[in-house]
Structures are given as structure tokens and as C-alpha cells.
C-alpha atoms as one frame of an Amber mdcrd trajectory, in Angstrom:
protein
  13.583  13.014 -10.407  11.464  15.525  -8.400  12.387  15.460  -4.629   8.249
  15.764  -4.090   7.756  13.042  -5.817   9.893  10.839  -3.050   8.135  12.580
  -0.420   4.716  11.235  -1.588   6.451   7.735  -1.902   7.635   8.040   1.797
   3.686   8.444   2.803   2.760   5.933   0.758   4.710   3.320   2.565   3.772
   5.056   6.073   0.567   4.757   5.042   1.021   0.826   4.271   3.312   0.065
   7.504   0.876   2.360   9.998  -2.074  -0.055   8.879  -1.109  -2.283  12.511
  -1.681   0.990  14.113   2.058   1.656  14.458   5.069   2.699  12.075   7.994
   0.399  13.760  11.287   1.560  13.972  12.373  -1.188  11.737  10.051  -0.267
   9.186  11.053   3.403   9.011  14.579   1.911   9.009  13.315  -0.296   5.976
  11.967   2.379   3.828  14.697   5.389   4.424  17.225   2.475   3.750  15.420
   1.498   0.475  14.820   5.157  -0.764  18.542   5.963  -0.337  19.809   3.255
  -2.452  17.753   4.390  -4.944  18.164   8.420  -4.302  20.842   9.236  -2.678
  20.700  12.687  -2.770  17.409  12.336  -0.208  18.483  13.277   3.553  17.406
  11.748   6.884  16.528  15.231   7.922  13.921  15.670   4.684  12.729  12.128
   5.847  11.990  12.789   8.953  10.178  15.742   8.228   8.573  14.323   5.409
   6.772  11.537   8.301   5.938  14.496  10.449   4.240  16.196   7.594   2.293
  12.170   6.911   1.338  12.530  10.570  -0.769  16.170  10.143  -1.390  15.204
   7.036  -5.776  13.955   6.866  -5.125  12.189   3.163  -5.938   8.518   2.199
  -3.634   5.872   0.718  -5.799   6.814  -2.769  -4.867   9.932  -2.279  -1.337
   9.503  -2.312  -1.224   6.998  -5.175  -3.349   8.918  -7.260  -0.041  11.824
  -7.189   1.841   9.083  -8.490   1.809   8.502 -12.530   5.757   7.577 -13.520
   6.061   3.957 -14.499   9.424   3.959 -12.543   7.945   5.287  -9.568   5.479
   3.182  -9.109   7.480   0.149  -9.236   9.515   1.676  -7.186   6.692   2.485
  -4.386   5.196  -0.571  -4.527   8.385  -2.650  -4.000   9.103  -0.122  -1.407
   5.741  -0.982   0.516   6.748  -4.784   0.106   9.870  -4.616   1.395   9.044
  -1.739   4.257   5.738  -3.375   6.098   7.549  -6.823   6.239  10.221  -5.393
   7.695   8.755  -6.565  11.330   6.055  -9.020  10.510   3.155  -8.145   7.677
   0.112  -7.513   9.593  -2.961  -8.585   8.059  -3.967  -4.756   7.831  -0.410
  -4.086   6.089  -1.040  -6.873   3.770  -4.830  -5.757   2.845  -3.106  -2.087
   2.218  -0.331  -3.292   0.194  -2.881  -5.268  -1.910  -4.707  -1.943  -2.467
  -1.368  -0.197  -3.421  -0.515  -3.132  -5.857  -3.964  -3.105  -7.628  -3.746
   0.758  -7.733  -0.434   1.185  -9.101  -0.122  -2.297 -10.903  -3.066  -1.753
 -12.885  -1.193   0.135 -15.248   2.411  -1.741 -15.883
């Protein structure tokens, strides 16, 4: 697995979790915990840098989703977004973004 692909997945999850206006600590912890379960070599330092980069980016959710082509990574991304966005209660805006992720990534599953 290319580590850069995991950075994109983190940014997708951050997009979904941030749709309510804030990425909570519970959501951050959920993203990192799930990444580390599947990819233990992904570091906390890399995770924090990826989130910093996310806040500096001007890309939209669809821009990140376009960069994910691997079927396994698509499934992982959907599951990660669902789990992390619900870590502090699923806001309606997060739910809409999650639905968009499922529509875009799930259409080829």
C-alpha cells in the first residue's frame, strides 16, 4: 500500500467529519485508530501532518475521492468515514457527505 493513498483516505474522512464545522477529538481519534488497525506502519506524526495539510488544501471532497481507485481502499474509506463521522454523533451535514462518499466510491463496488 502506498502511504500517500492513506493520506488521501485521511483527508476524505476529515472532509466528512468536518462538514458540521469542526473535526472533534473523538473523530480524529477514530480516524487514527482505524487507520492503525489496518495499517500499523502509518505514524501519528504522518497523521498530524496530513491533517495540517488538509486544512491548508483547497480541494473538495470529490477531488479527494477521484484519487482513490483501488477497490480495497474504496471499501476501507467508506467504512472509515462511517465510523469516524459517527464517533461524536452523526450531524445531518456529515450524513450527506457520507452518502456522497458511498455514492461515488460505491458505484463501482
